[in-house]
PDB file of the backbone (N, CA, C, O) and the ligand in Angstrom, with CONECT records:
HET     ZN  A 101       1
ATOM      1  N   MET A   1       0.848  -1.195   0.000  1.00  0.00           N
ATOM      2  CA  MET A   1       0.000   0.000   0.000  1.00  0.00           C
ATOM      3  C   MET A   1       0.881   1.242   0.000  1.00  0.00           C
ATOM      4  O   MET A   1       1.705   1.432   0.895  1.00  0.00           O
ATOM      5  N   VAL A   2       0.701   2.078  -1.003  1.00  0.00           N
ATOM      6  CA  VAL A   2       1.526   3.267  -1.134  1.00  0.00           C
ATOM      7  C   VAL A   2       0.707   4.515  -0.824  1.00  0.00           C
ATOM      8  O   VAL A   2       1.172   5.428  -0.142  1.00  0.00           O
ATOM      9  N   PHE A   3      -0.512   4.535  -1.334  1.00  0.00           N
ATOM     10  CA  PHE A   3      -1.333   5.736  -1.190  1.00  0.00           C
ATOM     11  C   PHE A   3      -2.294   5.610  -0.018  1.00  0.00           C
ATOM     12  O   PHE A   3      -2.554   4.512   0.473  1.00  0.00           O
ATOM     13  N   SER A   4      -2.810   6.732   0.417  1.00  0.00           N
ATOM     14  CA  SER A   4      -3.790   6.735   1.496  1.00  0.00           C
ATOM     15  C   SER A   4      -5.162   6.343   0.942  1.00  0.00           C
ATOM     16  O   SER A   4      -5.375   6.337  -0.271  1.00  0.00           O
ATOM     17  N   THR A   5      -6.073   6.021   1.834  1.00  0.00           N
ATOM     18  CA  THR A   5      -7.410   5.637   1.391  1.00  0.00           C
ATOM     19  C   THR A   5      -8.184   6.847   0.873  1.00  0.00           C
ATOM     20  O   THR A   5      -9.227   6.719   0.231  1.00  0.00           O
ATOM     21  N   LYS A   6      -7.642   8.017   1.170  1.00  0.00           N
ATOM     22  CA  LYS A   6      -8.250   9.246   0.675  1.00  0.00           C
ATOM     23  C   LYS A   6      -7.773   9.485  -0.753  1.00  0.00           C
ATOM     24  O   LYS A   6      -6.574   9.409  -1.022  1.00  0.00           O
ATOM     25  N   LYS A   7      -8.695   9.772  -1.671  1.00  0.00           N
ATOM     26  CA  LYS A   7      -8.312   9.989  -3.070  1.00  0.00           C
ATOM     27  C   LYS A   7      -7.531  11.291  -3.226  1.00  0.00           C
ATOM     28  O   LYS A   7      -7.904  12.345  -2.709  1.00  0.00           O
ATOM     29  N   ARG A   8      -6.421  11.164  -3.968  1.00  0.00           N
ATOM     30  CA  ARG A   8      -5.593  12.341  -4.201  1.00  0.00           C
ATOM     31  C   ARG A   8      -5.257  12.455  -5.676  1.00  0.00           C
ATOM     32  O   ARG A   8      -4.930  11.459  -6.320  1.00  0.00           O
ATOM     33  N   PHE A   9      -5.335  13.657  -6.210  1.00  0.00           N
ATOM     34  CA  PHE A   9      -4.983  13.867  -7.607  1.00  0.00           C
ATOM     35  C   PHE A   9      -3.481  13.718  -7.811  1.00  0.00           C
ATOM     36  O   PHE A   9      -2.683  14.163  -6.985  1.00  0.00           O
ATOM     37  N   ILE A  10      -3.106  13.084  -8.926  1.00  0.00           N
ATOM     38  CA  ILE A  10      -1.692  12.960  -9.271  1.00  0.00           C
ATOM     39  C   ILE A  10      -1.382  14.046 -10.295  1.00  0.00           C
ATOM     40  O   ILE A  10      -1.867  13.996 -11.426  1.00  0.00           O
ATOM     41  N   ALA A  11      -0.591  15.007  -9.908  1.00  0.00           N
ATOM     42  CA  ALA A  11      -0.276  16.126 -10.785  1.00  0.00           C
ATOM     43  C   ALA A  11       0.625  15.698 -11.940  1.00  0.00           C
ATOM     44  O   ALA A  11       1.572  14.934 -11.753  1.00  0.00           O
ATOM     45  N   GLY A  12       0.322  16.194 -13.120  1.00  0.00           N
ATOM     46  CA  GLY A  12       1.177  15.964 -14.272  1.00  0.00           C
ATOM     47  C   GLY A  12       1.056  14.588 -14.898  1.00  0.00           C
ATOM     48  O   GLY A  12       1.881  14.215 -15.732  1.00  0.00           O
ATOM     49  N   VAL A  13       0.026  13.817 -14.506  1.00  0.00           N
ATOM     50  CA  VAL A  13      -0.150  12.479 -15.055  1.00  0.00           C
ATOM     51  C   VAL A  13      -1.317  12.488 -16.046  1.00  0.00           C
ATOM     52  O   VAL A  13      -2.388  13.028 -15.769  1.00  0.00           O
ATOM     53  N   THR A  14      -1.076  11.873 -17.210  1.00  0.00           N
ATOM     54  CA  THR A  14      -2.086  11.822 -18.248  1.00  0.00           C
ATOM     55  C   THR A  14      -2.858  10.514 -18.155  1.00  0.00           C
ATOM     56  O   THR A  14      -2.266   9.459 -17.926  1.00  0.00           O
ATOM     57  N   CYS A  15      -4.168  10.573 -18.328  1.00  0.00           N
ATOM     58  CA  CYS A  15      -4.993   9.375 -18.322  1.00  0.00           C
ATOM     59  C   CYS A  15      -4.674   8.518 -19.543  1.00  0.00           C
ATOM     60  O   CYS A  15      -4.671   9.029 -20.663  1.00  0.00           O
ATOM     61  N   PRO A  16      -4.401   7.211 -19.350  1.00  0.00           N
ATOM     62  CA  PRO A  16      -4.075   6.332 -20.481  1.00  0.00           C
ATOM     63  C   PRO A  16      -5.265   6.079 -21.401  1.00  0.00           C
ATOM     64  O   PRO A  16      -5.084   5.594 -22.518  1.00  0.00           O
ATOM     65  N   LYS A  17      -6.452   6.392 -20.964  1.00  0.00           N
ATOM     66  CA  LYS A  17      -7.640   6.129 -21.777  1.00  0.00           C
ATOM     67  C   LYS A  17      -8.098   7.372 -22.548  1.00  0.00           C
ATOM     68  O   LYS A  17      -8.242   7.325 -23.769  1.00  0.00           O
ATOM     69  N   CYS A  18      -8.326   8.488 -21.832  1.00  0.00           N
ATOM     70  CA  CYS A  18      -8.854   9.682 -22.502  1.00  0.00           C
ATOM     71  C   CYS A  18      -7.784  10.752 -22.717  1.00  0.00           C
ATOM     72  O   CYS A  18      -8.056  11.788 -23.324  1.00  0.00           O
ATOM     73  N   ALA A  19      -6.568  10.505 -22.221  1.00  0.00           N
ATOM     74  CA  ALA A  19      -5.408  11.374 -22.454  1.00  0.00           C
ATOM     75  C   ALA A  19      -5.576  12.778 -21.881  1.00  0.00           C
ATOM     76  O   ALA A  19      -4.915  13.715 -22.330  1.00  0.00           O
ATOM     77  N   VAL A  20      -6.455  12.927 -20.895  1.00  0.00           N
ATOM     78  CA  VAL A  20      -6.601  14.218 -20.234  1.00  0.00           C
ATOM     79  C   VAL A  20      -5.652  14.274 -19.039  1.00  0.00           C
ATOM     80  O   VAL A  20      -5.564  13.326 -18.258  1.00  0.00           O
ATOM     81  N   MET A  21      -4.958  15.375 -18.909  1.00  0.00           N
ATOM     82  CA  MET A  21      -3.969  15.495 -17.847  1.00  0.00           C
ATOM     83  C   MET A  21      -4.601  15.989 -16.542  1.00  0.00           C
ATOM     84  O   MET A  21      -5.604  16.702 -16.550  1.00  0.00           O
ATOM     85  N   ASP A  22      -3.988  15.593 -15.427  1.00  0.00           N
ATOM     86  CA  ASP A  22      -4.397  16.034 -14.085  1.00  0.00           C
ATOM     87  C   ASP A  22      -5.811  15.611 -13.714  1.00  0.00           C
ATOM     88  O   ASP A  22      -6.467  16.284 -12.920  1.00  0.00           O
ATOM     89  N   LYS A  23      -6.291  14.504 -14.278  1.00  0.00           N
ATOM     90  CA  LYS A  23      -7.619  14.015 -13.926  1.00  0.00           C
ATOM     91  C   LYS A  23      -7.540  12.681 -13.191  1.00  0.00           C
ATOM     92  O   LYS A  23      -8.561  12.113 -12.805  1.00  0.00           O
ATOM     93  N   LEU A  24      -6.332  12.194 -13.006  1.00  0.00           N
ATOM     94  CA  LEU A  24      -6.171  10.903 -12.351  1.00  0.00           C
ATOM     95  C   LEU A  24      -6.042  11.072 -10.841  1.00  0.00           C
ATOM     96  O   LEU A  24      -5.293  11.921 -10.358  1.00  0.00           O
ATOM     97  N   GLN A  25      -6.786  10.251 -10.109  1.00  0.00           N
ATOM     98  CA  GLN A  25      -6.688  10.218  -8.663  1.00  0.00           C
ATOM     99  C   GLN A  25      -6.074   8.897  -8.247  1.00  0.00           C
ATOM    100  O   GLN A  25      -6.338   7.865  -8.863  1.00  0.00           O
ATOM    101  N   ALA A  26      -5.260   8.921  -7.211  1.00  0.00           N
ATOM    102  CA  ALA A  26      -4.671   7.694  -6.679  1.00  0.00           C
ATOM    103  C   ALA A  26      -5.172   7.480  -5.265  1.00  0.00           C
ATOM    104  O   ALA A  26      -5.286   8.420  -4.478  1.00  0.00           O
ATOM    105  N   TYR A  27      -5.472   6.217  -4.954  1.00  0.00           N
ATOM    106  CA  TYR A  27      -5.939   5.904  -3.604  1.00  0.00           C
ATOM    107  C   TYR A  27      -5.760   4.421  -3.334  1.00  0.00           C
ATOM    108  O   TYR A  27      -5.521   3.630  -4.247  1.00  0.00           O
ATOM    109  N   SER A  28      -5.881   4.061  -2.069  1.00  0.00           N
ATOM    110  CA  SER A  28      -5.767   2.664  -1.662  1.00  0.00           C
ATOM    111  C   SER A  28      -7.107   2.136  -1.208  1.00  0.00           C
ATOM    112  O   SER A  28      -7.890   2.834  -0.564  1.00  0.00           O
ATOM    113  N   GLU A  29      -7.354   0.891  -1.558  1.00  0.00           N
ATOM    114  CA  GLU A  29      -8.602   0.260  -1.148  1.00  0.00           C
ATOM    115  C   GLU A  29      -8.293  -1.192  -0.808  1.00  0.00           C
ATOM    116  O   GLU A  29      -7.886  -1.963  -1.677  1.00  0.00           O
ATOM    117  N   GLY A  30      -8.484  -1.561   0.441  1.00  0.00           N
ATOM    118  CA  GLY A  30      -8.206  -2.930   0.863  1.00  0.00           C
ATOM    119  C   GLY A  30      -6.750  -3.318   0.690  1.00  0.00           C
ATOM    120  O   GLY A  30      -6.443  -4.475   0.402  1.00  0.00           O
ATOM    121  N   GLY A  31      -5.847  -2.353   0.864  1.00  0.00           N
ATOM    122  CA  GLY A  31      -4.425  -2.624   0.752  1.00  0.00           C
ATOM    123  C   GLY A  31      -3.910  -2.639  -0.676  1.00  0.00           C
ATOM    124  O   GLY A  31      -2.735  -2.922  -0.911  1.00  0.00           O
ATOM    125  N   VAL A  32      -4.784  -2.336  -1.634  1.00  0.00           N
ATOM    126  CA  VAL A  32      -4.390  -2.308  -3.035  1.00  0.00           C
ATOM    127  C   VAL A  32      -4.488  -0.868  -3.535  1.00  0.00           C
ATOM    128  O   VAL A  32      -5.441  -0.153  -3.223  1.00  0.00           O
ATOM    129  N   ASP A  33      -3.487  -0.454  -4.316  1.00  0.00           N
ATOM    130  CA  ASP A  33      -3.472   0.906  -4.840  1.00  0.00           C
ATOM    131  C   ASP A  33      -4.182   0.971  -6.187  1.00  0.00           C
ATOM    132  O   ASP A  33      -3.973   0.121  -7.053  1.00  0.00           O
ATOM    133  N   TYR A  34      -5.009   1.972  -6.352  1.00  0.00           N
ATOM    134  CA  TYR A  34      -5.728   2.176  -7.609  1.00  0.00           C
ATOM    135  C   TYR A  34      -5.490   3.577  -8.118  1.00  0.00           C
ATOM    136  O   TYR A  34      -5.179   4.497  -7.361  1.00  0.00           O
ATOM    137  N   ARG A  35      -5.649   3.717  -9.450  1.00  0.00           N
ATOM    138  CA  ARG A  35      -5.702   5.055 -10.042  1.00  0.00           C
ATOM    139  C   ARG A  35      -7.008   5.150 -10.786  1.00  0.00           C
ATOM    140  O   ARG A  35      -7.443   4.193 -11.427  1.00  0.00           O
ATOM    141  N   GLU A  36      -7.626   6.292 -10.700  1.00  0.00           N
ATOM    142  CA  GLU A  36      -8.945   6.452 -11.278  1.00  0.00           C
ATOM    143  C   GLU A  36      -9.033   7.805 -11.968  1.00  0.00           C
ATOM    144  O   GLU A  36      -8.594   8.816 -11.419  1.00  0.00           O
ATOM    145  N   CYS A  37      -9.601   7.825 -13.173  1.00  0.00           N
ATOM    146  CA  CYS A  37      -9.765   9.055 -13.930  1.00  0.00           C
ATOM    147  C   CYS A  37     -11.159   9.611 -13.677  1.00  0.00           C
ATOM    148  O   CYS A  37     -12.163   8.929 -13.885  1.00  0.00           O
ATOM    149  N   VAL A  38     -11.205  10.871 -13.220  1.00  0.00           N
ATOM    150  CA  VAL A  38     -12.494  11.495 -12.935  1.00  0.00           C
ATOM    151  C   VAL A  38     -13.145  12.018 -14.214  1.00  0.00           C
ATOM    152  O   VAL A  38     -14.314  12.403 -14.210  1.00  0.00           O
ATOM    153  N   SER A  39     -12.387  12.027 -15.301  1.00  0.00           N
ATOM    154  CA  SER A  39     -12.908  12.549 -16.561  1.00  0.00           C
ATOM    155  C   SER A  39     -13.688  11.480 -17.342  1.00  0.00           C
ATOM    156  O   SER A  39     -14.775  11.753 -17.852  1.00  0.00           O
ATOM    157  N   CYS A  40     -13.129  10.259 -17.433  1.00  0.00           N
ATOM    158  CA  CYS A  40     -13.766   9.226 -18.256  1.00  0.00           C
ATOM    159  C   CYS A  40     -14.164   7.995 -17.435  1.00  0.00           C
ATOM    160  O   CYS A  40     -14.818   7.092 -17.957  1.00  0.00           O
ATOM    161  N   GLY A  41     -13.776   7.949 -16.157  1.00  0.00           N
ATOM    162  CA  GLY A  41     -14.157   6.816 -15.315  1.00  0.00           C
ATOM    163  C   GLY A  41     -13.193   5.656 -15.380  1.00  0.00           C
ATOM    164  O   GLY A  41     -13.470   4.595 -14.822  1.00  0.00           O
ATOM    165  N   PHE A  42     -12.075   5.829 -16.044  1.00  0.00           N
ATOM    166  CA  PHE A  42     -11.051   4.789 -16.138  1.00  0.00           C
ATOM    167  C   PHE A  42     -10.536   4.437 -14.746  1.00  0.00           C
ATOM    168  O   PHE A  42     -10.255   5.323 -13.940  1.00  0.00           O
ATOM    169  N   LYS A  43     -10.414   3.136 -14.467  1.00  0.00           N
ATOM    170  CA  LYS A  43      -9.905   2.692 -13.175  1.00  0.00           C
ATOM    171  C   LYS A  43      -8.914   1.569 -13.394  1.00  0.00           C
ATOM    172  O   LYS A  43      -9.174   0.652 -14.173  1.00  0.00           O
ATOM    173  N   ASP A  44      -7.784   1.632 -12.716  1.00  0.00           N
ATOM    174  CA  ASP A  44      -6.737   0.655 -12.938  1.00  0.00           C
ATOM    175  C   ASP A  44      -6.038   0.355 -11.618  1.00  0.00           C
ATOM    176  O   ASP A  44      -5.861   1.239 -10.779  1.00  0.00           O
ATOM    177  N   GLN A  45      -5.647  -0.893 -11.449  1.00  0.00           N
ATOM    178  CA  GLN A  45      -4.898  -1.270 -10.247  1.00  0.00           C
ATOM    179  C   GLN A  45      -3.431  -0.942 -10.443  1.00  0.00           C
ATOM    180  O   GLN A  45      -2.843  -1.273 -11.473  1.00  0.00           O
ATOM    181  N   MET A  46      -2.843  -0.292  -9.454  1.00  0.00           N
ATOM    182  CA  MET A  46      -1.428   0.040  -9.540  1.00  0.00           C
ATOM    183  C   MET A  46      -0.637  -1.015  -8.795  1.00  0.00           C
ATOM    184  O   MET A  46      -0.911  -1.310  -7.632  1.00  0.00           O
ATOM    185  N   ARG A  47       0.356  -1.584  -9.481  1.00  0.00           N
ATOM    186  CA  ARG A  47       1.174  -2.608  -8.831  1.00  0.00           C
ATOM    187  C   ARG A  47       2.415  -1.963  -8.246  1.00  0.00           C
ATOM    188  O   ARG A  47       3.017  -1.070  -8.841  1.00  0.00           O
ATOM    189  N   VAL A  48       2.780  -2.434  -7.074  1.00  0.00           N
ATOM    190  CA  VAL A  48       3.937  -1.868  -6.372  1.00  0.00           C
ATOM    191  C   VAL A  48       5.194  -2.058  -7.198  1.00  0.00           C
ATOM    192  O   VAL A  48       6.083  -1.206  -7.181  1.00  0.00           O
ATOM    193  N   SER A  49       5.279  -3.182  -7.930  1.00  0.00           N
ATOM    194  CA  SER A  49       6.473  -3.469  -8.716  1.00  0.00           C
ATOM    195  C   SER A  49       6.673  -2.461  -9.842  1.00  0.00           C
ATOM    196  O   SER A  49       7.781  -2.321 -10.360  1.00  0.00           O
ATOM    197  N   SER A  50       5.599  -1.752 -10.225  1.00  0.00           N
ATOM    198  CA  SER A  50       5.721  -0.767 -11.291  1.00  0.00           C
ATOM    199  C   SER A  50       6.169   0.583 -10.746  1.00  0.00           C
ATOM    200  O   SER A  50       6.456   1.504 -11.511  1.00  0.00           O
ATOM    201  N   MET A  51       6.226   0.698  -9.434  1.00  0.00           N
ATOM    202  CA  MET A  51       6.691   1.948  -8.836  1.00  0.00           C
ATOM    203  C   MET A  51       8.208   2.025  -8.967  1.00  0.00           C
ATOM    204  O   MET A  51       8.878   0.993  -8.992  1.00  0.00           O
ATOM    205  N   PRO A  52       8.758   3.239  -9.051  1.00  0.00           N
ATOM    206  CA  PRO A  52      10.210   3.385  -9.143  1.00  0.00           C
ATOM    207  C   PRO A  52      10.902   2.778  -7.929  1.00  0.00           C
ATOM    208  O   PRO A  52      10.472   2.977  -6.792  1.00  0.00           O
ATOM    209  N   LYS A  53      11.990   2.027  -8.184  1.00  0.00           N
ATOM    210  CA  LYS A  53      12.695   1.336  -7.115  1.00  0.00           C
ATOM    211  C   LYS A  53      13.310   2.313  -6.120  1.00  0.00           C
ATOM    212  O   LYS A  53      13.425   2.030  -4.927  1.00  0.00           O
ATOM    213  N   GLU A  54      13.704   3.480  -6.648  1.00  0.00           N
ATOM    214  CA  GLU A  54      14.363   4.488  -5.825  1.00  0.00           C
ATOM    215  C   GLU A  54      13.462   4.934  -4.671  1.00  0.00           C
ATOM    216  O   GLU A  54      13.923   5.146  -3.549  1.00  0.00           O
ATOM    217  N   VAL A  55      12.186   5.068  -4.968  1.00  0.00           N
ATOM    218  CA  VAL A  55      11.231   5.511  -3.950  1.00  0.00           C
ATOM    219  C   VAL A  55      11.123   4.484  -2.842  1.00  0.00           C
ATOM    220  O   VAL A  55      11.099   4.835  -1.662  1.00  0.00           O
ATOM    221  N   GLN A  56      11.056   3.193  -3.225  1.00  0.00           N
ATOM    222  CA  GLN A  56      10.953   2.118  -2.244  1.00  0.00           C
ATOM    223  C   GLN A  56      12.133   2.143  -1.280  1.00  0.00           C
ATOM    224  O   GLN A  56      11.959   2.057  -0.064  1.00  0.00           O
ATOM    225  N   THR A  57      13.351   2.264  -1.845  1.00  0.00           N
ATOM    226  CA  THR A  57      14.564   2.265  -1.038  1.00  0.00           C
ATOM    227  C   THR A  57      14.563   3.446  -0.074  1.00  0.00           C
ATOM    228  O   THR A  57      14.933   3.316   1.093  1.00  0.00           O
ATOM    229  N   ARG A  58      14.138   4.603  -0.587  1.00  0.00           N
ATOM    230  CA  ARG A  58      14.155   5.811   0.220  1.00  0.00           C
ATOM    231  C   ARG A  58      13.194   5.668   1.406  1.00  0.00           C
ATOM    232  O   ARG A  58      13.498   6.088   2.522  1.00  0.00           O
ATOM    233  N   VAL A  59      12.037   5.070   1.143  1.00  0.00           N
ATOM    234  CA  VAL A  59      11.047   4.877   2.197  1.00  0.00           C
ATOM    235  C   VAL A  59      11.598   3.946   3.264  1.00  0.00           C
ATOM    236  O   VAL A  59      11.461   4.214   4.457  1.00  0.00           O
ATOM    237  N   ASN A  60      12.228   2.842   2.834  1.00  0.00           N
ATOM    238  CA  ASN A  60      12.786   1.881   3.772  1.00  0.00           C
ATOM    239  C   ASN A  60      13.877   2.513   4.627  1.00  0.00           C
ATOM    240  O   ASN A  60      13.921   2.320   5.842  1.00  0.00           O
ATOM    241  N   THR A  61      14.748   3.265   3.981  1.00  0.00           N
ATOM    242  CA  THR A  61      15.844   3.912   4.704  1.00  0.00           C
ATOM    243  C   THR A  61      15.301   4.871   5.754  1.00  0.00           C
ATOM    244  O   THR A  61      15.782   4.907   6.887  1.00  0.00           O
ATOM    245  N   THR A  62      14.303   5.639   5.369  1.00  0.00           N
ATOM    246  CA  THR A  62      13.720   6.598   6.292  1.00  0.00           C
ATOM    247  C   THR A  62      13.114   5.881   7.493  1.00  0.00           C
ATOM    248  O   THR A  62      13.279   6.321   8.630  1.00  0.00           O
ATOM    249  N   ALA A  63      12.415   4.779   7.241  1.00  0.00           N
ATOM    250  CA  ALA A  63      11.792   4.017   8.320  1.00  0.00           C
ATOM    251  C   ALA A  63      12.857   3.461   9.265  1.00  0.00           C
ATOM    252  O   ALA A  63      12.681   3.472  10.484  1.00  0.00           O
ATOM    253  N   GLU A  64      13.961   2.977   8.695  1.00  0.00           N
ATOM    254  CA  GLU A  64      15.048   2.447   9.522  1.00  0.00           C
ATOM    255  C   GLU A  64      15.680   3.550  10.364  1.00  0.00           C
ATOM    256  O   GLU A  64      15.991   3.352  11.538  1.00  0.00           O
ATOM    257  N   GLN A  65      15.866   4.719   9.742  1.00  0.00           N
ATOM    258  CA  GLN A  65      16.464   5.841  10.464  1.00  0.00           C
ATOM    259  C   GLN A  65      15.579   6.274  11.621  1.00  0.00           C
ATOM    260  O   GLN A  65      16.073   6.584  12.706  1.00  0.00           O
ATOM    261  N   ILE A  66      14.283   6.294  11.392  1.00  0.00           N
ATOM    262  CA  ILE A  66      13.345   6.685  12.444  1.00  0.00           C
ATOM    263  C   ILE A  66      13.406   5.671  13.586  1.00  0.00           C
ATOM    264  O   ILE A  66      13.397   6.049  14.758  1.00  0.00           O
ATOM    265  N   ALA A  67      13.468   4.381  13.243  1.00  0.00           N
ATOM    266  CA  ALA A  67      13.535   3.325  14.251  1.00  0.00           C
ATOM    267  C   ALA A  67      14.811   3.465  15.079  1.00  0.00           C
ATOM    268  O   ALA A  67      14.786   3.291  16.298  1.00  0.00           O
ATOM    269  N   MET A  68      15.930   3.781  14.415  1.00  0.00           N
ATOM    270  CA  MET A  68      17.205   3.951  15.113  1.00  0.00           C
ATOM    271  C   MET A  68      17.146   5.151  16.044  1.00  0.00           C
ATOM    272  O   MET A  68      17.608   5.096  17.184  1.00  0.00           O
ATOM    273  N   GLN A  69      16.570   6.237  15.539  1.00  0.00           N
ATOM    274  CA  GLN A  69      16.460   7.453  16.358  1.00  0.00           C
ATOM    275  C   GLN A  69      15.585   7.191  17.574  1.00  0.00           C
ATOM    276  O   GLN A  69      15.858   7.687  18.667  1.00  0.00           O
ATOM    277  N   THR A  70      14.535   6.410  17.375  1.00  0.00           N
ATOM    278  CA  THR A  70      13.610   6.121  18.470  1.00  0.00           C
ATOM    279  C   THR A  70      14.316   5.330  19.569  1.00  0.00           C
ATOM    280  O   THR A  70      14.159   5.644  20.749  1.00  0.00           O
ATOM    281  N   SER A  71      15.095   4.303  19.198  1.00  0.00           N
ATOM    282  CA  SER A  71      15.781   3.510  20.225  1.00  0.00           C
ATOM    283  C   SER A  71      16.872   4.335  20.899  1.00  0.00           C
ATOM    284  O   SER A  71      17.129   4.147  22.088  1.00  0.00           O
ATOM    285  N   ALA A  72      17.522   5.246  20.169  1.00  0.00           N
ATOM    286  CA  ALA A  72      18.553   6.098  20.754  1.00  0.00           C
ATOM    287  C   ALA A  72      17.934   6.985  21.823  1.00  0.00           C
ATOM    288  O   ALA A  72      18.514   7.183  22.891  1.00  0.00           O
ATOM    289  N   VAL A  73      16.766   7.509  21.533  1.00  0.00           N
ATOM    290  CA  VAL A  73      16.087   8.375  22.495  1.00  0.00           C
ATOM    291  C   VAL A  73      15.743   7.587  23.753  1.00  0.00           C
ATOM    292  O   VAL A  73      15.868   8.090  24.869  1.00  0.00           O
ATOM    293  N   ARG A  74      15.312   6.353  23.557  1.00  0.00           N
ATOM    294  CA  ARG A  74      14.922   5.528  24.709  1.00  0.00           C
ATOM    295  C   ARG A  74      16.114   5.265  25.631  1.00  0.00           C
ATOM    296  O   ARG A  74      15.984   5.265  26.855  1.00  0.00           O
ATOM    297  N   ILE A  75      17.287   5.039  25.011  1.00  0.00           N
ATOM    298  CA  ILE A  75      18.475   4.697  25.801  1.00  0.00           C
ATOM    299  C   ILE A  75      18.895   5.868  26.686  1.00  0.00           C
ATOM    300  O   ILE A  75      19.247   5.677  27.850  1.00  0.00           O
ATOM    301  N   ILE A  76      18.856   7.090  26.126  1.00  0.00           N
ATOM    302  CA  ILE A  76      19.331   8.243  26.907  1.00  0.00           C
ATOM    303  C   ILE A  76      18.230   8.894  27.730  1.00  0.00           C
ATOM    304  O   ILE A  76      18.477   9.876  28.429  1.00  0.00           O
ATOM    305  N   ASP A  77      17.016   8.355  27.652  1.00  0.00           N
ATOM    306  CA  ASP A  77      15.914   8.944  28.412  1.00  0.00           C
ATOM    307  C   ASP A  77      16.058   8.599  29.908  1.00  0.00           C
ATOM    308  O   ASP A  77      15.983   7.422  30.262  1.00  0.00           O
ATOM    309  N   PRO A  78      16.258   9.563  30.770  1.00  0.00           N
ATOM    310  CA  PRO A  78      16.472   9.295  32.205  1.00  0.00           C
ATOM    311  C   PRO A  78      15.234   8.703  32.897  1.00  0.00           C
ATOM    312  O   PRO A  78      15.335   8.052  33.937  1.00  0.00           O
ATOM    313  N   LYS A  79      14.074   8.947  32.292  1.00  0.00           N
ATOM    314  CA  LYS A  79      12.851   8.411  32.894  1.00  0.00           C
ATOM    315  C   LYS A  79      12.703   6.912  32.633  1.00  0.00           C
ATOM    316  O   LYS A  79      12.023   6.186  33.358  1.00  0.00           O
ATOM    317  N   GLY A  80      13.391   6.475  31.531  1.00  0.00           N
ATOM    318  CA  GLY A  80      13.251   5.133  31.042  1.00  0.00           C
ATOM    319  C   GLY A  80      13.224   4.074  32.107  1.00  0.00           C
ATOM    320  O   GLY A  80      13.107   2.888  31.796  1.00  0.00           O
TER     321      GLY A  80
HETATM  322 ZN    ZN A 101      -9.649   9.399 -18.538  1.00  0.00          ZN2+
END
């Protein structure tokens, strides 16, 4: 799951069906990501494997960094 359950417009993306720009919304439903065109009603499932690999790595790194920072805070917390 990449997107929130709340529908969000994807800026600069053209609909593959009606070729209208900025009409595609991305959202998650049941853990699956979808894109939907508000202009023609086109709906398509987005696969995680089609997402850029760079984004995945960046997300993982950020999550690891946050986890490390969290444990560091716990260690030096005098209340701990
Ligand atoms: Zn469309």
